[in-house]
ROMARDREN-973981 format. One record per residue (C-alpha): y, z, x; residue in three letters. Coordinates in steps of 0.5 Angstrom, whole numbers, plus 500, padded with zeros to 3 digits. Example, Ala and Ser with C-alpha at 12.3 -4.5 7.8 and 13.67 -1.06 7.14 Angstrom:
REM residues 2
c2  c3  c1  r
491  516  525  ala
498  514  527  ser
***
This chain:
REM residues 124
c2  c3  c1  r
863  233  903  met
866  228  897  ala
871  225  902  asp
866  223  907  ser
865  216  908  pro
858  216  906  ile
859  220  900  phe
865  215  898  val
861  209  899  arg
854  212  896  cys
858  214  889  asp
861  207  889  glu
854  204  890  leu
851  209  885  val
856  207  880  leu
855  199  881  trp
848  200  880  val
849  204  873  met
853  199  871  gln
849  193  873  ala
843  195  871  thr
846  197  864  ala
847  190  863  arg
839  188  865  cys
836  184  860  pro
831  188  855  arg
825  186  858  asn
827  188  865  tyr
831  194  863  arg
825  199  863  ala
822  197  869  ser
827  194  874  met
833  197  871  gly
830  204  871  arg
827  204  878  ala
834  201  881  thr
837  207  878  gln
832  212  880  asp
833  210  887  ala
840  210  887  ala
840  217  885  leu
835  219  889  arg
839  217  895  leu
845  220  893  gln
841  227  892  his
838  227  899  his
845  225  902  leu
847  232  898  val
841  236  900  ala
843  234  907  ala
850  236  907  ala
848  243  905  arg
842  244  910  arg
842  247  917  arg
836  242  919  asp
838  235  916  lys
833  231  919  arg
828  231  913  ser
833  230  908  ala
836  224  912  leu
829  221  913  gln
828  221  905  ser
835  218  904  ala
833  213  909  asp
827  211  905  glu
831  211  898  ala
836  206  901  leu
830  202  903  gln
827  202  896  glu
834  200  893  leu
835  194  898  arg
828  192  896  ile
829  193  889  leu
836  189  889  thr
833  183  892  arg
828  183  887  gln
833  184  882  cys
837  177  885  arg
830  174  885  ala
829  175  877  leu
836  173  876  asn
838  180  873  ile
844  180  878  val
849  174  880  ser
849  171  887  pro
856  175  887  gly
854  181  884  gln
848  181  889  phe
853  180  895  glu
857  186  893  his
851  190  892  ala
848  188  899  val
855  190  902  arg
855  197  899  leu
848  198  901  val
849  195  908  asp
855  200  909  glu
851  206  907  val
846  204  911  gly
850  204  917  arg
853  211  916  leu
847  214  914  leu
844  211  921  gly
850  214  925  gly
849  221  921  trp
841  221  923  arg
843  219  930  lys
848  224  931  ser
843  229  928  gln
837  227  933  ala
842  227  939  gln
844  234  937  ala
837  236  936  ala
835  233  943  thr
841  237  946  ala
839  244  943  ala
832  243  946  leu
835  242  953  his
841  247  953  asp
839  254  956  pro
840  259  951  pro
847  263  952  glu
847  269  956  gly
841  266  961  val
***
């Protein structure tokens, strides 16, 4: 699990968010900083849950929702000048990469579920 590309990239993203939000201006630290940290940690939590469950689809859906929230918060942090243009670019790259990996995982789970519905049970 830890060597999987999505977990490696998610770790990088969480660490980046924690470091970037630690330097938030005081007037945004409790709101934007905390919300951004929470979204990143929720994303990681749902990915771990998906890796450990037999039916991964609901956890992957929750991870996708947390990732979308993180996207929005990252844009808002840039609009409020909490992060620099370079930091924003780096964050967007990480978020997009995690998004692509998550989308691939969700697609493979959907295909597996569809195949299970159409395949006859063994021994029939």
